[in-house]
C-alpha positions as CSV (number, residue, x, y, z in Angstrom):
1,M,0.1,0.1,0.0
2,P,1.7,3.3,-0.8
3,R,2.4,6.0,1.5
4,W,0.4,8.8,0.8
5,K,1.5,12.4,0.9
6,A,-0.2,14.7,3.8
7,L,-3.1,16.8,2.2
8,P,-3.0,20.4,2.1
9,A,-3.4,22.0,5.5
10,G,-6.1,24.6,4.1
11,L,-8.4,21.7,2.6
12,H,-11.9,22.3,3.4
13,P,-12.8,18.9,5.8
14,D,-15.6,17.9,3.1
15,V,-12.7,18.1,0.3
16,R,-10.4,16.4,2.5
17,Q,-13.1,13.2,3.1
18,L,-13.5,12.8,-1.1
19,I,-10.1,12.8,-1.7
20,V,-9.1,9.9,1.6
21,R,-12.4,8.0,-0.2
22,L,-10.4,8.2,-3.7
23,R,-7.0,7.1,-2.2
24,R,-8.9,4.1,-0.4
25,M,-10.4,3.0,-3.7
26,K,-6.7,3.4,-5.6
27,D,-5.3,1.5,-2.9
28,R,-7.8,-1.2,-3.1
29,S,-7.7,-1.5,-7.2
30,E,-4.0,-1.8,-6.7
31,L,-3.5,0.2,-9.9
32,S,-0.5,2.5,-10.7
33,T,-1.6,6.2,-11.4
34,R,-0.6,5.1,-15.3
35,Q,-2.5,2.2,-15.1
36,L,-5.5,4.2,-13.8
37,A,-4.9,6.7,-16.5
38,A,-5.4,3.9,-18.9
39,K,-8.6,2.5,-17.8
40,T,-9.8,6.0,-17.1
41,G,-9.0,8.4,-19.7
42,Y,-7.6,10.9,-17.5
43,S,-4.0,11.4,-17.5
44,A,-1.6,10.0,-14.8
45,R,-0.6,13.7,-13.8
46,S,-4.1,14.5,-13.4
47,W,-4.7,11.9,-11.0
48,Q,-1.5,13.1,-8.9
49,R,-3.0,16.0,-8.6
50,Y,-6.5,14.7,-7.7
51,L,-5.3,12.3,-5.1
52,N,-3.0,15.1,-3.5
53,G,-5.4,17.8,-3.2
54,R,-4.0,20.1,-5.6
55,S,-6.9,20.1,-7.9
56,L,-10.5,18.9,-7.5
57,P,-11.2,16.0,-10.1
58,S,-14.0,16.1,-12.7
59,K,-17.4,14.3,-12.1
60,K,-16.7,12.0,-14.7
61,A,-13.4,11.2,-13.1
62,V,-15.2,10.4,-9.5
63,E,-17.7,8.2,-11.7
64,A,-14.4,6.2,-13.3
65,M,-12.9,5.6,-10.1
66,A,-16.0,4.3,-8.4
67,R,-16.5,2.0,-11.1
68,I,-12.9,0.6,-10.8
69,G,-13.1,0.5,-7.2
70,G,-16.5,-1.1,-6.8
71,D,-17.7,1.6,-5.1
72,D,-21.4,3.3,-4.6
73,P,-21.3,5.9,-7.3
74,T,-24.6,7.6,-6.1
75,R,-22.9,7.9,-2.6
76,L,-19.7,8.9,-3.9
77,L,-21.1,11.7,-6.4
78,V,-23.0,13.0,-3.0
79,L,-19.8,13.6,-1.4
80,Y,-18.4,15.0,-4.9
81,E,-21.0,17.6,-4.9
82,I,-20.4,19.0,-1.2
83,A,-16.7,18.9,-1.9
84,A,-17.2,20.7,-5.4
85,E,-19.3,23.3,-3.4
86,R,-16.8,23.8,-0.9
87,W,-13.7,24.2,-3.5
88,A,-15.9,26.7,-5.4
89,D,-16.4,29.0,-2.5
90,G,-12.7,28.9,-1.8
91,R,-13.1,28.3,1.9
92,V,-9.9,27.6,4.1
93,F,-10.7,25.7,7.1
94,T,-9.4,26.6,10.4
95,A,-9.7,23.7,13.2
96,G,-11.3,25.3,16.4
97,A,-13.2,28.6,14.8
98,P,-16.2,28.9,12.5
99,E,-16.0,30.8,9.4
100,S,-18.1,33.4,10.5
101,A,-15.8,34.1,13.7
102,P,-14.5,37.8,12.4
103,S,-17.7,39.0,11.7
104,T,-19.4,37.6,15.2
105,S,-16.6,38.9,17.4
106,A,-16.7,42.4,15.4
107,Q,-20.9,42.5,16.2
108,T,-20.3,41.6,19.6
109,L,-17.5,44.4,20.3
110,T,-20.0,47.0,18.2
111,E,-22.8,46.0,20.7
112,R,-20.9,46.5,23.9
113,Q,-19.0,50.0,22.9
114,P,-21.2,53.1,22.9
115,Y,-21.8,54.5,19.8
116,G,-19.2,56.9,18.2
117,R,-16.2,55.3,19.5
118,C,-13.8,53.0,17.3
119,P,-11.9,50.5,19.8
120,R,-8.6,49.0,18.9
121,A,-9.7,46.0,19.1
122,L,-12.9,46.2,16.3
123,V,-10.1,48.1,14.3
124,T,-7.6,44.9,14.9
125,A,-10.7,42.5,14.1
126,G,-11.5,44.2,10.6
127,A,-8.0,44.0,9.7
128,V,-8.0,40.3,10.4
129,A,-11.2,40.0,8.5
130,L,-9.4,42.1,5.7
131,V,-6.5,40.1,5.2
132,L,-8.7,36.9,5.5
133,S,-10.5,37.8,2.7
134,V,-7.5,38.9,0.4
135,S,-6.1,35.7,1.5
136,A,-9.4,33.7,0.4
137,A,-9.3,35.5,-2.6
138,L,-5.8,34.5,-3.5
139,L,-6.3,31.0,-3.0
140,L,-9.3,30.8,-5.2
141,A,-7.0,32.5,-7.6
142,V,-4.2,30.0,-7.5
143,R,-6.9,27.3,-7.6
144,L,-8.6,28.2,-10.9
145,A,-5.2,28.9,-12.7
146,D,-4.3,25.5,-11.4
147,T,-7.7,23.8,-12.8
148,R,-6.9,25.5,-15.8
149,A,-3.5,23.9,-16.5
150,E,-4.8,20.9,-15.5
151,L,-7.8,21.2,-17.9
152,A,-5.2,22.1,-20.9
153,D,-2.9,19.1,-19.7
154,E,-5.8,16.7,-20.1
155,R,-7.1,17.8,-23.3
156,A,-3.2,17.9,-24.7
157,G,-2.8,14.1,-23.5
158,T,-6.2,12.8,-24.3
159,V,-8.1,14.5,-26.8
160,G,-7.2,12.5,-30.3
161,A,-5.3,9.9,-28.3
162,T,-8.0,8.2,-25.8
163,P,-11.4,7.7,-27.0
164,A,-14.5,8.8,-25.0
165,I,-16.2,6.2,-22.7
166,V,-19.7,4.8,-22.4
167,T,-22.3,7.1,-21.2
168,E,-26.3,6.5,-20.5
169,S,-27.2,8.7,-23.8
170,L,-24.3,6.2,-26.5
171,V,-26.6,5.5,-29.5
172,P,-25.5,2.0,-30.8
173,V,-23.4,2.0,-33.9
174,S,-22.9,-0.9,-36.5
175,Y,-19.0,-1.0,-37.9
176,T,-18.1,-2.4,-41.4
177,C,-14.8,-4.6,-41.1
178,R,-13.1,-3.4,-44.6
179,L,-9.8,-5.7,-44.0
180,E,-6.8,-5.3,-46.1
181,R,-3.2,-5.9,-45.7
182,R,-0.5,-3.4,-46.2
183,D,3.3,-3.4,-45.8
184,G,2.8,-6.4,-43.8
185,R,0.1,-5.4,-41.6
186,W,-4.0,-5.6,-41.3
187,Y,-6.2,-2.5,-41.1
188,A,-10.0,-2.7,-41.2
189,G,-10.9,1.0,-42.7
190,L,-11.7,2.2,-39.5
191,S,-8.2,3.6,-37.9
192,R,-4.6,3.3,-38.6
193,T,-3.4,3.5,-35.0
194,T,-0.6,1.4,-33.5
195,D,-0.6,3.0,-30.1
196,T,-3.7,4.3,-29.0
197,I,-4.6,3.0,-25.6
198,L,-8.1,1.3,-24.9
199,A,-9.6,0.0,-22.1
200,Y,-12.8,-1.4,-20.9
201,T,-15.7,1.4,-21.4
202,H,-14.0,3.3,-24.2
203,V,-15.9,3.5,-27.4
204,G,-15.4,4.6,-30.8
205,P,-13.8,3.8,-34.1
206,E,-10.7,2.5,-32.7
207,V,-12.2,0.1,-30.9
208,A,-14.2,-0.9,-33.7
209,E,-10.9,-1.2,-35.6
210,A,-9.5,-3.5,-32.6
211,Q,-12.9,-5.6,-32.8
212,C,-12.3,-6.3,-36.6
213,L,-8.7,-7.2,-36.0
214,L,-9.6,-10.0,-33.3
215,R,-12.5,-11.3,-35.2
216,R,-10.1,-11.6,-38.3
217,A,-7.7,-13.5,-36.1
218,G,-10.2,-16.1,-35.0
219,I,-11.2,-14.8,-31.4
220,P,-14.7,-13.2,-31.5
221,P,-15.1,-9.9,-30.0
222,G,-18.8,-9.8,-30.0
223,D,-20.7,-7.3,-32.6
224,I,-18.5,-4.7,-34.2
225,D,-20.1,-2.0,-32.4
226,G,-17.1,0.2,-31.1
227,V,-17.7,-0.4,-27.4
228,F,-15.0,-2.1,-25.3
229,G,-17.4,-4.3,-23.6
230,P,-16.9,-7.3,-21.4
231,Q,-16.6,-9.8,-24.5
232,T,-14.1,-7.5,-26.1
233,Q,-12.0,-7.7,-23.0
234,R,-11.9,-11.4,-22.9
235,A,-11.0,-11.6,-26.5
236,V,-8.0,-9.0,-25.8
237,E,-7.0,-11.2,-23.1
238,R,-6.9,-14.3,-25.1
239,V,-4.6,-12.7,-28.0
240,Q,-2.4,-11.3,-24.9
241,T,-2.0,-15.1,-23.5
242,R,-1.6,-17.0,-26.7
243,D,1.4,-14.1,-27.8
244,G,3.2,-13.8,-24.3
245,L,2.1,-10.4,-23.5
246,V,1.0,-8.9,-20.4
247,V,-2.3,-10.1,-19.8
248,D,-4.3,-6.7,-18.7
249,G,-7.1,-6.6,-20.9
250,V,-5.9,-3.3,-22.1
251,I,-4.9,-2.5,-26.0
252,G,-1.5,-1.0,-26.0
253,P,1.1,-0.6,-28.7
254,H,2.3,-4.4,-28.1
255,T,-1.3,-5.7,-28.5
256,W,-1.7,-3.4,-31.8
257,K,1.5,-5.0,-32.9
258,A,0.1,-8.5,-32.5
259,L,-3.5,-7.8,-34.2
260,R,-1.8,-5.8,-37.0
261,E,0.8,-8.3,-37.7
262,E,-1.3,-11.6,-37.2
263,A,-0.3,-14.0,-39.7
264,V,-3.0,-15.0,-42.4
265,P,-4.5,-18.2,-41.1
266,E,-4.1,-21.2,-43.1
């Protein structure tokens, strides 16, 4: 089990609870951040930020982790909504003092002092409140900048390299395999990729290309629908077992090579 770094001291308890829950699910899955990236479509760098409290994960990332960790997605998403609200507020939690302490103290002092006076304690309380407000604004600005950078990393690392994942609004598609052999490699006319990472729940023409090549190799993946489901995953594992590859059910460069350079059956 990995030794996790301490979370930032300024995290709100609701945000901290969500991150601790995500860490436990990762520990149970026994996946590295790179393996987690392959199975969820979010980069390893993004997961490092999520699990160390430097960025708030997206809703889809939380759903993907629930699916991998075997957790109740409904309960986890409730925690996420609460954490997202706290994160957006930019609140910094200080143990032992409620968030409204400065305003309450100022109000009490005002009630106890005669009208027209400005005691030193009230001035000090106002200065403290101002400093806290400026600190909260700066913290929010830093978090927003970090989130924008994280989104840019995800787009650069996943758009065009990692297909989408299955959603409830997915419309079934039927693909046609047009097999041909060029330069010693097989192609089905749907994608010419040799290194796109495909994993369970991914969808798109790259998945359909792999399904066509699996069927050509005599290992049926189910329908050629572009959906990386259980039957397709089992077919991939059979190819990996047969060719002496790492059996993880994930299509990477080595599995693509095995599928594209498969010998013509006699």
